C-alpha positions in Angstrom: -6.5 -2.6 -23.0 -5.4 -3.2 -19.7 -1.9 -2.6 -18.6 -0.2 -5.4 -16.7 2.6 -5.2 -14.2 4.6 -7.7 -12.4 3.2 -7.0 -8.9 5.9 -7.3 -6.1 3.3 -7.9 -3.5 1.8 -11.0 -5.3 4.9 -11.9 -7.4 2.9 -12.3 -10.5 1.5 -10.4 -13.4 -1.5 -8.6 -12.7 -3.6 -5.6 -13.8 -1.6 -2.4 -13.0 -2.8 1.2 -12.0 -4.1 3.5 -14.4 -2.1 6.3 -13.3 0.7 7.0 -10.7 -0.9 7.3 -7.2 2.0 9.9 -6.3 3.9 12.6 -8.0 7.8 11.7 -8.5 9.9 8.5 -8.3 7.8 6.9 -5.5 4.5 7.2 -7.6 6.3 5.8 -10.7 7.9 3.0 -8.8 4.7 2.0 -7.5 2.9 2.8 -10.8 5.3 0.2 -12.4 5.6 -2.6 -9.6 2.3 -2.7 -7.9 -0.8 -4.0 -9.1 -4.1 -2.2 -8.9 -5.4 -5.0 -6.2 -2.4 -4.4 -4.2 -3.0 -0.8 -4.1 -6.6 -0.9 -3.4 -5.9 -3.5 -0.6 -3.2 -1.1 1.0 -5.5 2.0 0.7 -8.0 0.0 2.6 -5.4 -1.1 5.2 -4.0 2.3 5.6 -7.7 3.5 6.4 -7.7 1.0 9.1 -4.4 2.0 10.7 -5.3 5.6 10.8 -8.7 5.2 12.1 -7.8 2.2 14.7 -4.6 3.7 15.9 -5.7 7.1 16.0 -2.8 8.4 13.9 -2.3 12.2 13.6 -1.3 12.8 10.0 0.1 16.0 10.6 2.9 14.6 12.6 6.0 14.1 10.4 6.8 11.0 12.4 3.5 9.2 12.0 3.5 9.8 8.2 7.0 8.3 8.0 5.7 5.3 9.9 2.9 5.0 7.7 5.2 5.2 4.7 7.3 2.4 6.2 4.2 0.4 6.6 3.2 0.8 3.0 6.5 -0.3 1.8 6.3 -3.4 3.9 2.7 -4.1 2.8 3.3 -3.7 -0.7 6.4 -5.9 -0.8 4.6 -8.6 0.8 6.5 -8.5 4.1 5.1 -8.2 7.8 3.5 -5.2 8.2 1.4 -3.5 11.4 -1.9 -4.7 12.2 -4.5 -3.1 14.5 -4.8 -4.7 17.8 -7.2 -7.5 17.4 -7.0 -7.7 13.8 -8.3 -10.5 11.8 -7.8 -10.6 8.1 -10.9 -11.3 5.8 -11.2 -14.9 4.4 
């Protein structure tokens, strides 16, 4: 049976993740409030931000910025996009 969550990105009930994506409270918050679809979309967008922006994940500030972008993305707020980004239709 599919577990449903009230997705904070889409503001509707949708299928949730099978398990928390991170250990600890942050993972639990995502597990309980983010749909599987929104999480998969974030992972794709995160890859694009890292690759296009040539983000160095060993840099603490870069990881902090990426975490902030994740919060914005998953909350349905305005988030960073690579230069020339055009969303898929």
